[in-house]
PDB file of N, CA, C and O in Angstrom:
ATOM      1  N   MET A   1     -18.975  11.965  24.275  1.00  0.00           N
ATOM      2  CA  MET A   1     -17.637  11.918  23.772  1.00  0.00           C
ATOM      3  C   MET A   1     -17.441  13.430  23.167  1.00  0.00           C
ATOM      4  O   MET A   1     -18.246  13.887  22.355  1.00  0.00           O
ATOM      5  N   ASP A   2     -16.452  14.068  23.571  1.00  0.00           N
ATOM      6  CA  ASP A   2     -16.120  15.449  22.974  1.00  0.00           C
ATOM      7  C   ASP A   2     -15.410  15.383  21.699  1.00  0.00           C
ATOM      8  O   ASP A   2     -14.909  14.345  21.267  1.00  0.00           O
ATOM      9  N   ALA A   3     -15.377  16.513  21.105  1.00  0.00           N
ATOM     10  CA  ALA A   3     -15.053  16.671  19.671  1.00  0.00           C
ATOM     11  C   ALA A   3     -13.425  16.229  19.496  1.00  0.00           C
ATOM     12  O   ALA A   3     -13.028  15.645  18.487  1.00  0.00           O
ATOM     13  N   LEU A   4     -12.633  16.556  20.513  1.00  0.00           N
ATOM     14  CA  LEU A   4     -11.191  16.147  20.429  1.00  0.00           C
ATOM     15  C   LEU A   4     -11.091  14.634  20.525  1.00  0.00           C
ATOM     16  O   LEU A   4     -10.235  14.019  19.889  1.00  0.00           O
ATOM     17  N   SER A   5     -11.940  14.057  21.294  1.00  0.00           N
ATOM     18  CA  SER A   5     -11.846  12.519  21.321  1.00  0.00           C
ATOM     19  C   SER A   5     -12.316  11.887  20.205  1.00  0.00           C
ATOM     20  O   SER A   5     -11.826  10.815  19.851  1.00  0.00           O
ATOM     21  N   ARG A   6     -13.348  12.500  19.509  1.00  0.00           N
ATOM     22  CA  ARG A   6     -13.931  11.944  18.079  1.00  0.00           C
ATOM     23  C   ARG A   6     -12.859  12.061  17.005  1.00  0.00           C
ATOM     24  O   ARG A   6     -12.614  11.174  16.187  1.00  0.00           O
ATOM     25  N   ARG A   7     -12.214  13.298  17.085  1.00  0.00           N
ATOM     26  CA  ARG A   7     -11.107  13.545  16.058  1.00  0.00           C
ATOM     27  C   ARG A   7     -10.063  12.555  16.236  1.00  0.00           C
ATOM     28  O   ARG A   7      -9.694  11.885  15.272  1.00  0.00           O
ATOM     29  N   TYR A   8      -9.529  12.399  17.447  1.00  0.00           N
ATOM     30  CA  TYR A   8      -8.466  11.260  17.767  1.00  0.00           C
ATOM     31  C   TYR A   8      -8.855   9.934  17.314  1.00  0.00           C
ATOM     32  O   TYR A   8      -8.088   9.221  16.668  1.00  0.00           O
ATOM     33  N   THR A   9     -10.065   9.582  17.649  1.00  0.00           N
ATOM     34  CA  THR A   9     -10.592   8.146  17.195  1.00  0.00           C
ATOM     35  C   THR A   9     -10.614   8.083  15.611  1.00  0.00           C
ATOM     36  O   THR A   9     -10.178   7.091  15.026  1.00  0.00           O
ATOM     37  N   LEU A  10     -11.136   9.175  14.937  1.00  0.00           N
ATOM     38  CA  LEU A  10     -11.060   9.187  13.507  1.00  0.00           C
ATOM     39  C   LEU A  10      -9.822   8.998  12.887  1.00  0.00           C
ATOM     40  O   LEU A  10      -9.654   8.193  11.971  1.00  0.00           O
ATOM     41  N   LEU A  11      -8.822   9.818  13.423  1.00  0.00           N
ATOM     42  CA  LEU A  11      -7.430   9.606  12.991  1.00  0.00           C
ATOM     43  C   LEU A  11      -6.903   8.312  13.188  1.00  0.00           C
ATOM     44  O   LEU A  11      -6.415   7.696  12.241  1.00  0.00           O
ATOM     45  N   SER A  12      -6.953   7.838  14.331  1.00  0.00           N
ATOM     46  CA  SER A  12      -6.463   6.491  14.600  1.00  0.00           C
ATOM     47  C   SER A  12      -6.955   5.378  13.774  1.00  0.00           C
ATOM     48  O   SER A  12      -6.178   4.497  13.407  1.00  0.00           O
ATOM     49  N   VAL A  13      -8.337   5.368  13.425  1.00  0.00           N
ATOM     50  CA  VAL A  13      -8.988   4.360  12.564  1.00  0.00           C
ATOM     51  C   VAL A  13      -8.375   4.576  11.109  1.00  0.00           C
ATOM     52  O   VAL A  13      -7.883   3.648  10.468  1.00  0.00           O
ATOM     53  N   LEU A  14      -8.445   5.772  10.689  1.00  0.00           N
ATOM     54  CA  LEU A  14      -8.025   6.072   9.252  1.00  0.00           C
ATOM     55  C   LEU A  14      -6.703   5.652   9.091  1.00  0.00           C
ATOM     56  O   LEU A  14      -6.422   4.948   8.122  1.00  0.00           O
ATOM     57  N   GLU A  15      -5.716   6.034  10.027  1.00  0.00           N
ATOM     58  CA  GLU A  15      -4.323   5.687   9.873  1.00  0.00           C
ATOM     59  C   GLU A  15      -3.983   4.278   9.783  1.00  0.00           C
ATOM     60  O   GLU A  15      -3.015   3.845   9.158  1.00  0.00           O
ATOM     61  N   VAL A  16      -4.923   3.494  10.515  1.00  0.00           N
ATOM     62  CA  VAL A  16      -4.692   2.040  10.469  1.00  0.00           C
ATOM     63  C   VAL A  16      -5.352   1.203   9.298  1.00  0.00           C
ATOM     64  O   VAL A  16      -4.833   0.203   8.802  1.00  0.00           O
ATOM     65  N   LYS A  17      -6.591   1.758   8.919  1.00  0.00           N
ATOM     66  CA  LYS A  17      -7.252   1.110   8.003  1.00  0.00           C
ATOM     67  C   LYS A  17      -6.995   1.550   6.530  1.00  0.00           C
ATOM     68  O   LYS A  17      -7.121   0.723   5.628  1.00  0.00           O
ATOM     69  N   VAL A  18      -6.631   2.858   6.267  1.00  0.00           N
ATOM     70  CA  VAL A  18      -6.363   3.511   5.051  1.00  0.00           C
ATOM     71  C   VAL A  18      -4.799   3.505   4.574  1.00  0.00           C
ATOM     72  O   VAL A  18      -4.046   4.376   5.009  1.00  0.00           O
ATOM     73  N   LEU A  19      -4.381   2.619   3.775  1.00  0.00           N
ATOM     74  CA  LEU A  19      -2.945   2.721   3.327  1.00  0.00           C
ATOM     75  C   LEU A  19      -2.746   4.036   2.664  1.00  0.00           C
ATOM     76  O   LEU A  19      -3.510   4.333   1.746  1.00  0.00           O
ATOM     77  N   GLY A  20      -1.901   4.775   2.986  1.00  0.00           N
ATOM     78  CA  GLY A  20      -1.450   6.020   2.330  1.00  0.00           C
ATOM     79  C   GLY A  20      -2.158   7.296   2.985  1.00  0.00           C
ATOM     80  O   GLY A  20      -1.936   8.434   2.570  1.00  0.00           O
ATOM     81  N   PHE A  21      -2.959   7.038   3.957  1.00  0.00           N
ATOM     82  CA  PHE A  21      -3.627   8.150   4.595  1.00  0.00           C
ATOM     83  C   PHE A  21      -2.772   9.155   5.073  1.00  0.00           C
ATOM     84  O   PHE A  21      -3.095  10.324   4.862  1.00  0.00           O
ATOM     85  N   PRO A  22      -1.639   8.882   5.738  1.00  0.00           N
ATOM     86  CA  PRO A  22      -0.666   9.857   6.243  1.00  0.00           C
ATOM     87  C   PRO A  22      -0.117  10.874   5.267  1.00  0.00           C
ATOM     88  O   PRO A  22       0.297  11.972   5.640  1.00  0.00           O
ATOM     89  N   ILE A  23      -0.128  10.478   4.011  1.00  0.00           N
ATOM     90  CA  ILE A  23       0.402  11.436   2.875  1.00  0.00           C
ATOM     91  C   ILE A  23      -0.333  12.703   2.812  1.00  0.00           C
ATOM     92  O   ILE A  23       0.074  13.647   2.135  1.00  0.00           O
ATOM     93  N   ILE A  24      -1.461  12.741   3.539  1.00  0.00           N
ATOM     94  CA  ILE A  24      -2.257  14.073   3.677  1.00  0.00           C
ATOM     95  C   ILE A  24      -1.504  15.208   4.134  1.00  0.00           C
ATOM     96  O   ILE A  24      -1.604  16.356   3.700  1.00  0.00           O
ATOM     97  N   HIS A  25      -0.619  14.732   5.193  1.00  0.00           N
ATOM     98  CA  HIS A  25       0.266  15.715   5.773  1.00  0.00           C
ATOM     99  C   HIS A  25       1.012  16.490   4.752  1.00  0.00           C
ATOM    100  O   HIS A  25       1.136  17.712   4.844  1.00  0.00           O
ATOM    101  N   ASP A  26       1.515  15.781   3.766  1.00  0.00           N
ATOM    102  CA  ASP A  26       2.418  16.408   2.682  1.00  0.00           C
ATOM    103  C   ASP A  26       1.475  17.154   1.686  1.00  0.00           C
ATOM    104  O   ASP A  26       1.844  18.198   1.148  1.00  0.00           O
ATOM    105  N   LEU A  27       0.324  16.632   1.465  1.00  0.00           N
ATOM    106  CA  LEU A  27      -0.555  17.345   0.496  1.00  0.00           C
ATOM    107  C   LEU A  27      -0.955  18.591   0.750  1.00  0.00           C
ATOM    108  O   LEU A  27      -1.125  19.410  -0.154  1.00  0.00           O
ATOM    109  N   TYR A  28      -1.163  18.878   2.133  1.00  0.00           N
ATOM    110  CA  TYR A  28      -1.555  20.149   2.614  1.00  0.00           C
ATOM    111  C   TYR A  28      -0.714  21.279   2.172  1.00  0.00           C
ATOM    112  O   TYR A  28      -1.189  22.329   1.740  1.00  0.00           O
ATOM    113  N   LYS A  29       0.667  21.014   2.300  1.00  0.00           N
ATOM    114  CA  LYS A  29       1.692  21.982   1.887  1.00  0.00           C
ATOM    115  C   LYS A  29       1.573  22.437   0.577  1.00  0.00           C
ATOM    116  O   LYS A  29       1.948  23.585   0.339  1.00  0.00           O
ATOM    117  N   GLU A  30       1.081  21.686  -0.393  1.00  0.00           N
ATOM    118  CA  GLU A  30       1.063  22.049  -1.770  1.00  0.00           C
ATOM    119  C   GLU A  30      -0.324  22.379  -2.264  1.00  0.00           C
ATOM    120  O   GLU A  30      -0.445  22.757  -3.429  1.00  0.00           O
ATOM    121  N   ASP A  31      -1.469  22.263  -1.419  1.00  0.00           N
ATOM    122  CA  ASP A  31      -2.708  22.315  -1.984  1.00  0.00           C
ATOM    123  C   ASP A  31      -3.033  23.966  -1.953  1.00  0.00           C
ATOM    124  O   ASP A  31      -2.671  24.728  -1.057  1.00  0.00           O
ATOM    125  N   LEU A  32      -3.698  24.282  -2.987  1.00  0.00           N
ATOM    126  CA  LEU A  32      -3.975  25.763  -3.227  1.00  0.00           C
ATOM    127  C   LEU A  32      -4.966  26.278  -2.066  1.00  0.00           C
ATOM    128  O   LEU A  32      -4.899  27.427  -1.630  1.00  0.00           O
ATOM    129  N   ASP A  33      -5.720  25.500  -1.691  1.00  0.00           N
ATOM    130  CA  ASP A  33      -6.756  25.981  -0.561  1.00  0.00           C
ATOM    131  C   ASP A  33      -6.135  25.951   0.756  1.00  0.00           C
ATOM    132  O   ASP A  33      -6.346  26.866   1.553  1.00  0.00           O
ATOM    133  N   PHE A  34      -5.369  24.942   1.046  1.00  0.00           N
ATOM    134  CA  PHE A  34      -4.733  24.973   2.356  1.00  0.00           C
ATOM    135  C   PHE A  34      -3.459  25.532   2.718  1.00  0.00           C
ATOM    136  O   PHE A  34      -3.123  25.810   3.868  1.00  0.00           O
ATOM    137  N   LYS A  35      -2.777  25.681   1.693  1.00  0.00           N
ATOM    138  CA  LYS A  35      -1.291  26.202   1.874  1.00  0.00           C
ATOM    139  C   LYS A  35      -1.441  27.650   2.500  1.00  0.00           C
ATOM    140  O   LYS A  35      -0.661  27.919   3.413  1.00  0.00           O
ATOM    141  N   PRO A  36      -2.260  28.509   2.152  1.00  0.00           N
ATOM    142  CA  PRO A  36      -2.360  29.991   2.706  1.00  0.00           C
ATOM    143  C   PRO A  36      -2.794  29.770   4.246  1.00  0.00           C
ATOM    144  O   PRO A  36      -2.342  30.471   5.151  1.00  0.00           O
ATOM    145  N   ILE A  37      -3.644  28.807   4.433  1.00  0.00           N
ATOM    146  CA  ILE A  37      -4.241  28.605   5.824  1.00  0.00           C
ATOM    147  C   ILE A  37      -3.159  28.110   6.706  1.00  0.00           C
ATOM    148  O   ILE A  37      -3.088  28.551   7.853  1.00  0.00           O
ATOM    149  N   LEU A  38      -2.331  27.254   6.284  1.00  0.00           N
ATOM    150  CA  LEU A  38      -1.256  26.612   7.193  1.00  0.00           C
ATOM    151  C   LEU A  38      -0.148  27.788   7.368  1.00  0.00           C
ATOM    152  O   LEU A  38       0.579  27.818   8.360  1.00  0.00           O
ATOM    153  N   GLY A  39      -0.079  28.678   6.410  1.00  0.00           N
ATOM    154  CA  GLY A  39       1.053  29.777   6.470  1.00  0.00           C
ATOM    155  C   GLY A  39       0.523  30.875   7.494  1.00  0.00           C
ATOM    156  O   GLY A  39       1.334  31.687   7.938  1.00  0.00           O
ATOM    157  N   GLY A  40      -0.762  30.924   7.869  1.00  0.00           N
ATOM    158  CA  GLY A  40      -1.205  32.078   8.596  1.00  0.00           C
ATOM    159  C   GLY A  40      -1.439  31.520  10.010  1.00  0.00           C
ATOM    160  O   GLY A  40      -1.238  30.383  10.436  1.00  0.00           O
ATOM    161  N   ASP A  41      -1.924  32.636  10.636  1.00  0.00           N
ATOM    162  CA  ASP A  41      -2.255  32.292  12.183  1.00  0.00           C
ATOM    163  C   ASP A  41      -3.762  31.769  12.180  1.00  0.00           C
ATOM    164  O   ASP A  41      -4.716  32.356  11.670  1.00  0.00           O
ATOM    165  N   LEU A  42      -3.786  30.576  12.836  1.00  0.00           N
ATOM    166  CA  LEU A  42      -5.117  29.970  12.906  1.00  0.00           C
ATOM    167  C   LEU A  42      -5.894  30.518  14.134  1.00  0.00           C
ATOM    168  O   LEU A  42      -7.060  30.164  14.310  1.00  0.00           O
ATOM    169  N   LYS A  43      -5.305  31.334  14.948  1.00  0.00           N
ATOM    170  CA  LYS A  43      -6.055  31.954  16.026  1.00  0.00           C
ATOM    171  C   LYS A  43      -7.353  32.622  15.538  1.00  0.00           C
ATOM    172  O   LYS A  43      -7.273  33.471  14.650  1.00  0.00           O
ATOM    173  N   GLY A  44      -8.529  32.291  16.060  1.00  0.00           N
ATOM    174  CA  GLY A  44      -9.762  32.904  15.480  1.00  0.00           C
ATOM    175  C   GLY A  44     -10.213  32.336  14.418  1.00  0.00           C
ATOM    176  O   GLY A  44     -11.312  32.780  14.086  1.00  0.00           O
ATOM    177  N   SER A  45      -9.722  31.383  13.634  1.00  0.00           N
ATOM    178  CA  SER A  45     -10.246  30.878  12.477  1.00  0.00           C
ATOM    179  C   SER A  45     -10.917  29.547  12.851  1.00  0.00           C
ATOM    180  O   SER A  45     -10.756  28.978  13.931  1.00  0.00           O
ATOM    181  N   PRO A  46     -11.746  29.081  11.759  1.00  0.00           N
ATOM    182  CA  PRO A  46     -12.407  27.687  12.217  1.00  0.00           C
ATOM    183  C   PRO A  46     -11.571  26.643  12.041  1.00  0.00           C
ATOM    184  O   PRO A  46     -12.046  25.509  12.108  1.00  0.00           O
ATOM    185  N   TYR A  47     -10.371  26.804  11.820  1.00  0.00           N
ATOM    186  CA  TYR A  47      -9.306  25.521  11.307  1.00  0.00           C
ATOM    187  C   TYR A  47      -8.528  25.405  12.650  1.00  0.00           C
ATOM    188  O   TYR A  47      -8.096  26.344  13.318  1.00  0.00           O
ATOM    189  N   THR A  48      -8.423  23.975  12.940  1.00  0.00           N
ATOM    190  CA  THR A  48      -7.447  23.586  13.997  1.00  0.00           C
ATOM    191  C   THR A  48      -6.566  22.506  13.277  1.00  0.00           C
ATOM    192  O   THR A  48      -6.914  21.957  12.232  1.00  0.00           O
ATOM    193  N   ILE A  49      -5.491  22.277  13.882  1.00  0.00           N
ATOM    194  CA  ILE A  49      -4.567  21.201  13.604  1.00  0.00           C
ATOM    195  C   ILE A  49      -4.405  20.194  14.671  1.00  0.00           C
ATOM    196  O   ILE A  49      -4.136  20.567  15.813  1.00  0.00           O
ATOM    197  N   GLN A  50      -4.547  18.966  14.388  1.00  0.00           N
ATOM    198  CA  GLN A  50      -4.358  17.847  15.383  1.00  0.00           C
ATOM    199  C   GLN A  50      -3.594  16.839  14.751  1.00  0.00           C
ATOM    200  O   GLN A  50      -3.984  16.459  13.647  1.00  0.00           O
ATOM    201  N   GLU A  51      -2.579  16.337  15.241  1.00  0.00           N
ATOM    202  CA  GLU A  51      -1.652  15.419  14.799  1.00  0.00           C
ATOM    203  C   GLU A  51      -1.311  15.657  13.309  1.00  0.00           C
ATOM    204  O   GLU A  51      -1.333  14.709  12.524  1.00  0.00           O
ATOM    205  N   GLY A  52      -1.019  16.826  12.935  1.00  0.00           N
ATOM    206  CA  GLY A  52      -0.604  17.083  11.497  1.00  0.00           C
ATOM    207  C   GLY A  52      -1.912  17.143  10.525  1.00  0.00           C
ATOM    208  O   GLY A  52      -1.719  17.380   9.333  1.00  0.00           O
ATOM    209  N   TYR A  53      -3.153  16.947  10.973  1.00  0.00           N
ATOM    210  CA  TYR A  53      -4.145  16.937  10.212  1.00  0.00           C
ATOM    211  C   TYR A  53      -5.072  18.282  10.431  1.00  0.00           C
ATOM    212  O   TYR A  53      -5.269  18.756  11.550  1.00  0.00           O
ATOM    213  N   LEU A  54      -5.550  18.771   9.362  1.00  0.00           N
ATOM    214  CA  LEU A  54      -6.365  19.996   9.515  1.00  0.00           C
ATOM    215  C   LEU A  54      -7.816  19.769   9.518  1.00  0.00           C
ATOM    216  O   LEU A  54      -8.361  18.992   8.734  1.00  0.00           O
ATOM    217  N   PHE A  55      -8.389  20.406  10.343  1.00  0.00           N
ATOM    218  CA  PHE A  55      -9.894  20.252  10.653  1.00  0.00           C
ATOM    219  C   PHE A  55     -10.498  21.645  10.584  1.00  0.00           C
ATOM    220  O   PHE A  55      -9.858  22.621  10.975  1.00  0.00           O
ATOM    221  N   ARG A  56     -11.701  21.739  10.099  1.00  0.00           N
ATOM    222  CA  ARG A  56     -12.461  22.959  10.061  1.00  0.00           C
ATOM    223  C   ARG A  56     -13.772  22.583  10.629  1.00  0.00           C
ATOM    224  O   ARG A  56     -14.541  21.777  10.104  1.00  0.00           O
ATOM    225  N   ASN A  57     -13.990  23.258  11.806  1.00  0.00           N
ATOM    226  CA  ASN A  57     -15.254  22.959  12.580  1.00  0.00           C
ATOM    227  C   ASN A  57     -15.392  21.472  12.718  1.00  0.00           C
ATOM    228  O   ASN A  57     -16.418  20.894  12.358  1.00  0.00           O
ATOM    229  N   ASN A  58     -14.381  20.864  13.229  1.00  0.00           N
ATOM    230  CA  ASN A  58     -14.368  19.473  13.691  1.00  0.00           C
ATOM    231  C   ASN A  58     -14.553  18.441  12.550  1.00  0.00           C
ATOM    232  O   ASN A  58     -14.815  17.262  12.788  1.00  0.00           O
ATOM    233  N   LYS A  59     -14.408  18.932  11.320  1.00  0.00           N
ATOM    234  CA  LYS A  59     -14.432  18.078  10.132  1.00  0.00           C
ATOM    235  C   LYS A  59     -13.048  17.998   9.443  1.00  0.00           C
ATOM    236  O   LYS A  59     -12.363  19.010   9.297  1.00  0.00           O
ATOM    237  N   LEU A  60     -12.683  16.871   9.054  1.00  0.00           N
ATOM    238  CA  LEU A  60     -11.341  16.682   8.569  1.00  0.00           C
ATOM    239  C   LEU A  60     -11.279  17.271   7.103  1.00  0.00           C
ATOM    240  O   LEU A  60     -12.059  16.942   6.209  1.00  0.00           O
ATOM    241  N   SER A  61     -10.266  18.170   6.974  1.00  0.00           N
ATOM    242  CA  SER A  61     -10.105  18.946   5.501  1.00  0.00           C
ATOM    243  C   SER A  61      -9.304  17.740   4.791  1.00  0.00           C
ATOM    244  O   SER A  61      -8.502  17.034   5.402  1.00  0.00           O
ATOM    245  N   ILE A  62      -9.607  17.598   3.482  1.00  0.00           N
ATOM    246  CA  ILE A  62      -8.748  16.745   2.691  1.00  0.00           C
ATOM    247  C   ILE A  62      -8.326  17.471   1.404  1.00  0.00           C
ATOM    248  O   ILE A  62      -9.185  17.907   0.637  1.00  0.00           O
ATOM    249  N   PRO A  63      -7.083  17.597   1.174  1.00  0.00           N
ATOM    250  CA  PRO A  63      -6.593  18.294   0.028  1.00  0.00           C
ATOM    251  C   PRO A  63      -7.099  18.017  -1.396  1.00  0.00           C
ATOM    252  O   PRO A  63      -7.559  16.893  -1.597  1.00  0.00           O
ATOM    253  N   ARG A  64      -7.075  18.807  -2.306  1.00  0.00           N
ATOM    254  CA  ARG A  64      -7.351  18.371  -3.601  1.00  0.00           C
ATOM    255  C   ARG A  64      -6.150  17.515  -4.199  1.00  0.00           C
ATOM    256  O   ARG A  64      -4.992  17.928  -4.265  1.00  0.00           O
ATOM    257  N   ASP A  65      -6.583  16.274  -4.621  1.00  0.00           N
ATOM    258  CA  ASP A  65      -5.589  15.244  -5.025  1.00  0.00           C
ATOM    259  C   ASP A  65      -6.453  14.190  -5.678  1.00  0.00           C
ATOM    260  O   ASP A  65      -7.612  13.951  -5.339  1.00  0.00           O
ATOM    261  N   PRO A  66      -5.785  13.576  -6.649  1.00  0.00           N
ATOM    262  CA  PRO A  66      -6.615  12.449  -7.228  1.00  0.00           C
ATOM    263  C   PRO A  66      -7.099  11.268  -6.185  1.00  0.00           C
ATOM    264  O   PRO A  66      -7.914  10.408  -6.520  1.00  0.00           O
ATOM    265  N   MET A  67      -6.529  11.329  -4.949  1.00  0.00           N
ATOM    266  CA  MET A  67      -6.872  10.226  -3.959  1.00  0.00           C
ATOM    267  C   MET A  67      -8.057  10.870  -3.127  1.00  0.00           C
ATOM    268  O   MET A  67      -8.699  10.139  -2.372  1.00  0.00           O
ATOM    269  N   ARG A  68      -8.344  12.110  -3.232  1.00  0.00           N
ATOM    270  CA  ARG A  68      -9.368  12.852  -2.514  1.00  0.00           C
ATOM    271  C   ARG A  68     -10.675  12.013  -2.572  1.00  0.00           C
ATOM    272  O   ARG A  68     -11.274  11.650  -1.560  1.00  0.00           O
ATOM    273  N   ASP A  69     -11.045  11.751  -3.774  1.00  0.00           N
ATOM    274  CA  ASP A  69     -12.426  11.009  -3.748  1.00  0.00           C
ATOM    275  C   ASP A  69     -12.398   9.577  -3.010  1.00  0.00           C
ATOM    276  O   ASP A  69     -13.354   9.121  -2.383  1.00  0.00           O
ATOM    277  N   LEU A  70     -11.264   8.995  -3.166  1.00  0.00           N
ATOM    278  CA  LEU A  70     -11.088   7.697  -2.396  1.00  0.00           C
ATOM    279  C   LEU A  70     -11.163   7.938  -1.000  1.00  0.00           C
ATOM    280  O   LEU A  70     -11.859   7.215  -0.287  1.00  0.00           O
ATOM    281  N   PHE A  71     -10.459   8.962  -0.512  1.00  0.00           N
ATOM    282  CA  PHE A  71     -10.398   9.039   0.907  1.00  0.00           C
ATOM    283  C   PHE A  71     -11.889   9.546   1.519  1.00  0.00           C
ATOM    284  O   PHE A  71     -12.286   9.186   2.627  1.00  0.00           O
ATOM    285  N   VAL A  72     -12.603  10.380   0.680  1.00  0.00           N
ATOM    286  CA  VAL A  72     -13.798  10.793   1.011  1.00  0.00           C
ATOM    287  C   VAL A  72     -14.795   9.461   1.105  1.00  0.00           C
ATOM    288  O   VAL A  72     -15.534   9.294   2.076  1.00  0.00           O
ATOM    289  N   ARG A  73     -14.736   8.604   0.073  1.00  0.00           N
ATOM    290  CA  ARG A  73     -15.589   7.448   0.147  1.00  0.00           C
ATOM    291  C   ARG A  73     -15.244   6.446   1.293  1.00  0.00           C
ATOM    292  O   ARG A  73     -16.086   5.817   1.933  1.00  0.00           O
ATOM    293  N   LEU A  74     -13.985   6.388   1.454  1.00  0.00           N
ATOM    294  CA  LEU A  74     -13.632   5.511   2.660  1.00  0.00           C
ATOM    295  C   LEU A  74     -14.028   5.998   4.034  1.00  0.00           C
ATOM    296  O   LEU A  74     -14.399   5.212   4.905  1.00  0.00           O
ATOM    297  N   ILE A  75     -13.945   7.313   4.221  1.00  0.00           N
ATOM    298  CA  ILE A  75     -14.465   7.956   5.414  1.00  0.00           C
ATOM    299  C   ILE A  75     -15.886   7.811   5.528  1.00  0.00           C
ATOM    300  O   ILE A  75     -16.350   7.664   6.659  1.00  0.00           O
ATOM    301  N   GLU A  76     -16.675   7.832   4.503  1.00  0.00           N
ATOM    302  CA  GLU A  76     -18.084   7.708   4.604  1.00  0.00           C
ATOM    303  C   GLU A  76     -18.401   6.162   5.046  1.00  0.00           C
ATOM    304  O   GLU A  76     -19.334   5.938   5.817  1.00  0.00           O
ATOM    305  N   VAL A  77     -17.701   5.252   4.601  1.00  0.00           N
ATOM    306  CA  VAL A  77     -17.860   3.872   4.934  1.00  0.00           C
ATOM    307  C   VAL A  77     -17.573   3.581   6.278  1.00  0.00           C
ATOM    308  O   VAL A  77     -18.337   2.904   6.966  1.00  0.00           O
ATOM    309  N   LEU A  78     -16.488   4.064   6.706  1.00  0.00           N
ATOM    310  CA  LEU A  78     -16.226   3.989   8.216  1.00  0.00           C
ATOM    311  C   LEU A  78     -17.087   4.662   9.129  1.00  0.00           C
ATOM    312  O   LEU A  78     -16.873   4.600  10.340  1.00  0.00           O
TER     313      LEU A  78
END
């Protein structure tokens, strides 16, 4: 299974199983770490966007937010 397929599967599972997961799209826009990345050119960077989610080297980037710890724990369990 290639990286693109793994990312698609991860996003599909998380969107179905984790209530509120899609709010990550909105959190990127205000996050101090990711706002500059999204405002720039991603060409040549380790970041990619798939279905509105930001990945760095095939790992899902999760913004700083009180829900971050919850998302991280849920992803580890899945």
